[in-house]
C-alpha positions as CSV (number, residue, x, y, z in Angstrom):
1,M,127.8,168.2,181.5
2,N,124.8,169.4,183.5
3,R,121.6,167.5,183.7
4,R,119.7,170.0,181.5
5,M,122.1,169.5,178.7
6,I,122.0,165.7,179.0
7,N,118.2,165.8,178.9
8,R,118.2,167.9,175.7
9,I,120.7,165.5,173.9
10,S,118.8,162.3,175.0
11,H,115.5,163.7,173.7
12,Q,116.8,164.8,170.3
13,P,115.2,162.7,167.5
14,G,117.7,160.4,165.7
15,P,117.6,159.2,162.1
16,L,116.2,155.7,163.1
17,A,113.4,157.0,165.2
18,Y,112.3,159.7,162.6
19,P,113.3,158.7,159.1
20,N,112.9,161.2,156.4
21,P,109.8,160.6,154.4
22,Q,110.3,159.3,150.8
23,P,109.2,161.6,148.0
24,G,105.8,160.7,146.5
25,W,107.2,159.8,143.1
26,L,109.7,157.3,144.7
27,R,106.9,155.6,146.6
28,R,104.9,155.2,143.4
29,L,107.9,153.9,141.6
30,R,108.3,151.1,144.2
31,W,104.7,149.9,143.3
32,L,104.9,150.5,139.6
33,L,108.2,148.8,138.9
34,P,107.0,145.2,139.8
35,L,103.8,145.8,137.8
36,A,105.8,147.0,134.8
37,L,108.1,143.9,135.0
38,T,105.0,141.6,135.2
39,L,103.4,143.3,132.2
40,A,106.6,143.0,130.2
41,A,106.8,139.3,130.9
42,L,103.2,138.7,129.9
43,T,103.6,140.8,126.8
44,G,106.7,138.9,125.8
45,F,104.8,135.6,126.3
46,G,102.0,136.9,124.1
47,I,104.3,137.9,121.3
48,H,106.1,134.5,121.6
49,H,102.7,132.7,121.5
50,I,101.6,134.6,118.4
51,A,104.9,133.9,116.7
52,T,104.8,130.2,117.4
53,T,101.0,129.6,116.7
54,P,100.4,128.5,113.1
55,R,97.8,130.5,111.2
56,N,97.2,127.7,108.7
57,V,98.9,124.6,107.3
58,A,101.3,126.8,105.3
59,D,103.0,127.7,108.6
60,L,103.8,124.0,109.3
61,R,106.1,121.4,108.0
62,L,106.6,117.7,108.7
63,A,109.7,117.0,110.8
64,G,111.4,113.9,111.9
65,A,112.4,110.6,110.3
66,R,109.9,108.4,108.5
67,G,110.1,104.9,107.1
68,P,111.0,104.0,103.5
69,A,107.6,102.8,102.4
70,P,105.2,105.1,100.6
71,V,102.1,106.2,102.5
72,N,98.6,105.8,101.0
73,L,96.5,108.5,102.7
74,V,92.8,107.9,102.6
75,L,90.7,110.9,103.7
76,V,87.1,110.1,104.3
77,V,84.8,113.0,105.0
78,D,81.2,113.1,106.4
79,D,78.7,114.8,104.0
80,S,75.7,114.1,106.2
81,G,73.2,116.8,107.2
82,S,75.0,117.8,110.3
83,F,78.0,118.8,108.2
84,T,76.1,120.8,105.6
85,N,77.4,124.2,106.7
86,Y,80.9,122.8,107.0
87,I,81.4,121.3,103.5
88,T,82.6,124.4,101.8
89,I,85.0,125.2,104.7
90,R,86.3,121.7,104.7
91,D,86.9,121.7,100.9
92,Q,88.9,124.9,101.3
93,A,91.0,123.2,103.9
94,I,91.6,120.2,101.6
95,Q,92.7,122.6,98.9
96,Q,95.2,124.1,101.3
97,V,96.5,120.6,102.2
98,L,96.9,119.6,98.6
99,A,99.0,122.7,98.0
100,W,101.1,121.9,101.1
101,A,101.5,118.2,100.4
102,P,104.2,118.3,97.7
103,K,106.6,120.1,100.0
104,N,106.1,117.6,102.9
105,L,105.3,114.2,101.4
106,R,107.2,112.0,98.9
107,P,106.3,111.9,95.2
108,G,105.3,108.3,95.5
109,D,102.9,108.9,98.4
110,T,99.2,108.9,97.4
111,I,96.1,110.7,98.5
112,T,92.5,109.4,98.1
113,I,89.5,111.4,99.2
114,T,86.0,110.1,99.5
115,A,82.8,111.5,101.0
116,F,79.9,109.5,102.6
117,A,76.4,110.1,103.9
118,T,73.6,107.8,102.7
119,G,75.9,106.9,99.8
120,A,79.5,107.5,98.8
121,D,81.4,109.7,96.4
122,I,85.0,109.7,95.3
123,K,86.2,113.3,95.6
124,L,89.8,112.7,94.6
125,P,90.7,109.4,93.0
126,T,93.9,107.8,94.2
127,T,96.6,110.3,93.1
128,T,100.3,110.4,93.6
129,V,101.8,113.5,95.3
130,A,104.0,113.9,92.1
131,D,100.8,114.3,90.1
132,I,99.4,116.7,92.6
133,A,102.6,118.8,92.5
134,A,102.2,118.9,88.7
135,G,98.6,119.9,88.9
136,H,97.4,116.7,87.3
137,Y,94.4,116.2,89.5
138,R,90.8,117.3,89.9
139,L,89.1,117.7,93.3
140,D,85.3,117.1,93.0
141,T,83.7,119.7,95.2
142,S,80.1,118.7,94.4
143,S,78.0,117.0,97.1
144,S,76.5,113.8,95.8
145,A,77.2,111.4,98.7
146,N,73.6,111.8,99.8
147,S,72.4,110.2,96.6
148,S,72.2,106.5,95.8
149,A,73.7,107.4,92.4
150,S,77.2,107.4,93.8
151,H,80.4,105.9,92.4
152,G,80.4,102.1,92.3
153,S,77.5,99.7,92.8
154,P,74.6,101.3,94.7
155,S,74.1,98.1,96.6
156,A,77.7,98.2,97.8
157,F,77.8,102.0,98.5
158,T,74.5,102.9,100.1
159,C,73.0,102.2,103.5
160,S,70.2,103.5,105.7
161,G,71.3,106.6,107.6
162,S,74.8,108.1,107.7
163,C,77.3,105.3,107.2
164,L,81.1,105.2,107.0
165,D,81.4,101.8,105.2
166,P,80.4,103.1,101.8
167,G,83.1,105.8,101.9
168,L,85.7,103.1,102.8
169,R,84.6,100.8,100.0
170,A,84.8,103.7,97.5
171,A,88.4,104.3,98.7
172,Q,89.1,100.6,98.4
173,Q,87.9,100.6,94.8
174,S,90.0,103.7,94.0
175,L,93.1,102.3,95.5
176,N,92.7,99.2,93.2
177,H,95.1,96.9,95.1
178,R,97.8,99.5,95.5
179,T,100.6,98.2,97.7
180,G,101.8,99.8,100.9
181,P,100.2,100.7,104.2
182,V,96.9,102.7,104.2
183,S,96.6,105.6,106.7
184,L,93.0,106.5,107.3
185,I,91.8,110.0,108.2
186,V,88.1,110.3,109.0
187,V,86.3,113.7,109.4
188,T,83.0,113.0,111.3
189,D,81.1,113.5,114.5
190,T,81.1,109.6,114.9
191,Q,77.3,109.5,115.0
192,L,77.2,106.7,112.4
193,G,75.1,103.5,112.0
194,D,77.5,101.0,110.5
195,L,80.7,101.2,112.4
196,A,81.1,97.4,112.9
197,N,80.9,96.9,109.1
198,A,83.2,99.8,108.6
199,A,85.8,98.3,110.9
200,T,85.8,95.1,108.8
201,T,86.3,97.1,105.6
202,A,89.2,99.0,107.3
203,A,90.8,95.8,108.2
204,N,90.5,94.6,104.6
205,L,92.2,97.8,103.6
206,S,95.1,97.0,105.8
207,V,94.8,100.3,107.7
208,A,98.1,100.9,109.5
209,T,97.2,104.2,111.3
210,A,93.9,106.1,111.7
211,S,92.9,109.5,112.9
212,L,89.6,111.0,113.8
213,L,89.0,114.7,113.1
214,R,85.8,115.8,114.9
215,P,84.3,119.1,116.0
216,R,85.5,119.8,119.5
217,S,81.9,120.0,120.7
218,A,81.0,116.5,119.4
219,Q,81.1,113.7,121.9
220,I,82.7,110.5,120.6
221,A,80.0,107.7,120.2
222,P,80.6,104.5,122.2
223,D,80.4,102.5,118.9
224,W,83.3,104.5,117.5
225,T,85.4,103.7,120.5
226,S,84.5,100.0,120.3
227,N,85.4,99.7,116.6
228,F,88.0,102.5,116.0
229,G,89.4,103.1,119.4
230,Y,92.9,102.9,118.0
231,A,92.4,106.1,115.9
232,L,94.2,109.2,117.1
233,D,91.6,111.8,118.3
234,I,92.2,115.2,116.9
235,P,89.4,117.7,117.9
236,I,89.0,120.7,115.6
237,G,88.7,123.7,117.9
238,S,87.3,126.1,115.2
239,L,85.3,124.9,112.3
240,K,87.2,127.1,109.9
241,S,89.4,126.2,106.9
242,D,92.7,127.2,108.5
243,A,92.0,125.1,111.7
244,T,90.8,122.2,109.7
245,S,93.9,122.2,107.4
246,I,96.1,122.2,110.5
247,A,94.1,119.3,111.9
248,I,94.6,117.3,108.6
249,A,98.3,118.1,108.7
250,T,98.5,116.7,112.2
251,A,96.8,113.5,111.1
252,I,99.2,113.2,108.1
253,A,102.1,113.6,110.6
254,H,100.6,110.7,112.6
255,A,100.4,108.7,109.4
256,T,104.1,109.2,108.5
257,G,105.3,108.8,112.0
258,Q,106.5,112.4,112.1
259,H,105.4,115.6,113.8
260,T,104.4,119.0,112.7
261,Q,106.8,121.9,113.2
262,H,106.2,125.6,113.0
263,I,108.2,127.2,110.2
């Protein structure tokens, strides 16, 4: 082979030196495919999140074992001025929970609801879940806890400022020496003036468990931590009836030693 022929062969471009360029659609596909897979994964997570996030208490049930004793739930709600715009929403949430309770609590369990501010008011006298299931109850949605003309003796149920103790004493009166552990659920921002006295009354009620339901933006007062630091803290992210009913259900699960499960 002559030198001219060798030079021509050695200078011919090979496939490794000069690869054929990929079509434009193929190059775009190489970039779009990972993006599409990422979006699919995120979309799947979003759908799963929506499917497993409860809208309200009706989407939940209590799950897990609980002890044999009946539970006396005492829900004490803050009716002071800082909660004025929340009272109607809260009462709607309570109605949701009362409709949910017969499917998740035992017939012999009881629910007592009181409200407090400068005085106290019994919103729901101690009522068995069996009576709630049968519709034999009346929830008082009026707001009279700011008046000294509250249930019980005014000297025992009033104080200066917003005070929790009157609400606990009203519950104690309604329970009327009922046996069984008391599980306390308090809806408040913890800015209260009588928490030491309230802690004494809670001890007299033989409170076994306690939960604090507060607006997420509310800072827990040091006096609350000193006197009710054992209470489970349940911030309410959205002051709407659905979010509030879910928070109450979470507190009830704490009371029964169970957990909430999405249906």
